[in-house]
C-alpha positions in Angstrom: 84.2 110.6 118.8 84.1 114.0 116.9 86.2 112.6 114.1 84.0 109.5 113.9 80.9 111.6 113.8 82.5 113.6 111.0 82.8 110.4 108.9 79.0 109.7 109.0 78.1 112.0 106.0 81.0 110.4 104.0 79.9 106.9 104.8 76.3 107.8 104.0 77.3 109.3 100.6 79.5 106.4 99.6 76.9 103.8 100.7 74.2 105.6 98.6 76.5 105.8 95.6 77.4 102.1 95.9 73.6 101.3 96.0 73.0 103.5 92.9 75.7 101.7 91.0 74.7 98.2 92.0 71.0 98.9 91.5 71.3 100.4 88.0 73.6 97.6 86.8 71.6 94.8 88.4 68.3 96.3 87.1 69.8 96.2 83.6 71.2 92.7 84.2 74.8 93.7 83.5 77.2 90.8 84.3 79.0 91.2 87.7 76.7 94.0 88.6 78.0 94.2 92.2 81.7 94.4 91.1 81.8 98.2 91.1 80.3 98.4 94.6 82.8 95.8 95.9 85.6 97.8 94.2 84.5 100.9 96.2 84.6 98.9 99.4 88.1 97.5 98.6 89.3 101.0 97.6 88.0 102.5 100.8 89.8 99.9 102.9 93.0 100.4 101.0 92.8 104.2 101.3 92.3 103.9 105.0 95.3 101.7 105.4 97.5 103.8 103.0 96.5 107.1 104.7 97.8 105.7 108.1 101.0 104.4 106.5 101.9 107.4 104.4 101.7 109.7 107.3 104.7 107.9 108.8 106.7 107.2 105.6 106.3 110.2 103.4 109.4 111.9 104.7 111.6 108.9 104.2 113.0 108.4 100.7 113.7 104.7 101.4 110.1 104.0 102.5 108.7 106.0 99.6 110.7 103.8 97.3 109.2 100.7 99.0 105.7 102.2 98.7 106.2 102.9 95.0 107.5 99.4 94.5 104.4 97.9 96.1 102.2 100.1 93.9 104.1 98.9 90.8 103.8 95.2 91.8 100.0 95.5 92.4 99.5 97.5 89.2 101.4 95.0 87.0 99.5 92.1 88.6 96.2 93.8 88.0 96.9 94.6 84.4 98.2 91.1 83.8 95.0 89.6 85.1 93.1 91.7 82.6 95.2 90.1 79.8 94.9 86.6 81.0 97.3 85.5 83.7 100.6 83.9 82.6 104.2 84.5 83.5 104.9 85.6 79.9 102.2 88.2 80.1 103.5 89.3 83.5 106.9 89.8 82.0 105.6 91.8 79.1 103.3 94.0 81.2 105.9 94.7 83.9 108.7 95.5 81.5 106.6 97.7 79.3 105.2 99.6 82.3 108.6 99.9 83.9 110.0 101.4 80.6 107.2 104.0 80.4 107.3 105.0 84.0 111.1 105.3 84.2 111.3 107.4 81.0 108.6 109.7 82.3 109.9 110.2 85.8 113.5 110.6 84.7 112.5 113.4 82.4 110.4 115.1 85.0 113.0 115.1 87.8 116.1 115.5 85.6 114.8 118.7 84.0 113.9 120.1 87.5 110.3 120.8 86.4 109.3 119.1 89.7 111.7 119.0 92.7 112.9 115.5 93.5 111.6 115.1 97.0 110.0 112.1 98.7 106.6 113.9 98.8 106.6 114.7 95.0 108.2 111.4 94.0 105.3 109.5 95.8 102.6 111.8 94.4 103.6 111.8 90.7 105.0 108.3 90.8 101.7 106.9 92.1 99.7 108.8 89.5 101.8 107.6 86.6 101.9 104.0 87.8 98.1 104.0 88.1 97.5 105.4 84.7 100.1 103.1 82.9 98.3 100.2 84.5 95.1 101.2 82.9 96.8 101.9 79.5 98.6 98.6 79.6 95.3 96.7 80.2 93.5 98.6 77.5 96.2 98.1 74.9 96.4 94.4 75.6 92.7 93.9 75.5 92.2 96.0 72.4 94.9 94.0 70.6 93.4 90.7 71.7 89.9 91.7 70.5 91.3 93.0 67.1 93.2 89.8 66.4 90.2 87.6 67.2 87.8 89.8 65.1 90.2 89.9 62.1 91.7 86.4 62.4 90.9 85.6 58.8 93.0 88.6 57.7 95.9 87.5 60.0 95.8 84.0 58.5 95.7 85.5 55.0 98.8 87.5 55.7 100.6 84.5 57.2 99.6 82.4 54.2 101.2 85.0 51.9 104.5 84.7 53.8 104.2 87.5 56.3 105.8 87.1 59.7 103.5 86.9 62.7 104.5 90.4 63.7 103.8 91.8 60.2 100.4 90.1 60.1 99.2 91.9 63.2 101.1 95.2 62.7 98.0 97.4 61.9 96.1 95.9 64.8 98.9 96.5 67.2 99.1 100.2 66.1 95.4 100.7 66.5 95.4 99.0 69.9 98.1 101.4 71.1 96.1 104.4 69.8 92.9 103.2 71.4 94.5 102.7 74.8 95.6 106.3 74.8 92.3 107.8 73.9 91.0 108.3 77.5 94.3 110.0 78.6 94.3 112.2 75.5 90.7 113.3 76.0 91.4 114.0 79.7 94.4 116.1 78.8 92.5 118.0 76.0 89.6 118.9 78.2 91.5 119.7 81.4 90.2 122.9 82.9 87.2 123.0 80.5 85.4 119.8 81.5 87.2 118.6 84.7 89.5 119.9 87.3 92.0 117.0 87.8 92.7 115.8 91.3 96.4 116.8 91.2 95.4 120.4 90.4 92.8 120.6 93.1 95.0 118.9 95.6 97.9 121.2 94.9 95.6 124.3 95.5 94.3 122.8 98.7 97.9 122.1 99.7 98.7 125.9 99.5 100.0 126.4 96.0 98.8 129.3 93.9 96.5 128.4 90.9 99.4 129.1 88.5 101.8 126.8 90.3 99.0 124.1 90.6 98.4 124.4 86.9 102.1 124.0 86.2 102.2 120.9 88.4 99.1 119.5 86.7 100.4 119.9 83.1 103.6 118.1 84.0 101.6 115.3 85.5 99.4 115.0 82.4 102.4 115.1 80.1 104.0 112.4 82.2 100.9 110.2 81.9 100.8 110.6 78.1 104.6 109.9 77.8 104.6 106.9 80.1 101.4 105.5 78.5 102.7 105.9 75.0 105.9 104.0 75.8 104.0 101.4 77.7 101.4 100.8 75.0 103.9 100.6 72.2 106.3 98.3 74.0 103.5 96.0 75.2 101.7 95.6 71.8 105.1 95.2 70.1 105.8 92.2 72.4 102.3 90.8 72.0 102.2 91.2 68.2 103.8 87.9 67.1 100.6 85.8 67.2 100.8 82.4 65.6 97.4 81.1 66.6 94.1 82.6 67.3 94.0 83.8 71.0 91.2 83.0 73.4 88.7 85.8 74.2 89.4 87.6 77.4 86.8 87.7 80.2 
């Protein structure tokens, strides 16, 4: 009963924040105004389930690998839906994200900057997977929008004999750059504008501020590296466009 009573302020705060989000968006007649509130509900349910599960599996390397695998599958499915579901898009998203994540984590653990334990593998793996999901979705959507907006230019290049990849090369490069802007800005302003969750969590976990800062910069560098590989590989695979794509919803 004591633990349940302790949850009341949290439930109240979350409920009020959901109401603020839904009320502001609905008042401005934003499409799908209640989607953020529903996302909070879904996130709360998932966190509750994950919290119970992780307490039992965090010490087992095999179960941590399974947990990371599930995270990766959900992340790739989510990013693919943002690009318009198809098996081809799923293959592109999953392969580009896998490349970025593997490169990043191999560097982190092979150099010994972070000890390869189940706990750290789950923590940094989950963070990198989540961020590459966002970067993949942004890169794909930015590329799609650019091709639609500048389709006359693409057709012009194709008429001059350029290959489909050459005709969209600049758009692909700009899409990769745009997808990385949120991660770049987060990294540039860390400590000045925000205290990232990994940093705060490490301090709460008992690490000194210096050790927490060391952990955080490795995490941020991992996100940038994984995101860079993911964005470049994804737009490279999307680049050969032969007909005008449909707008994404």
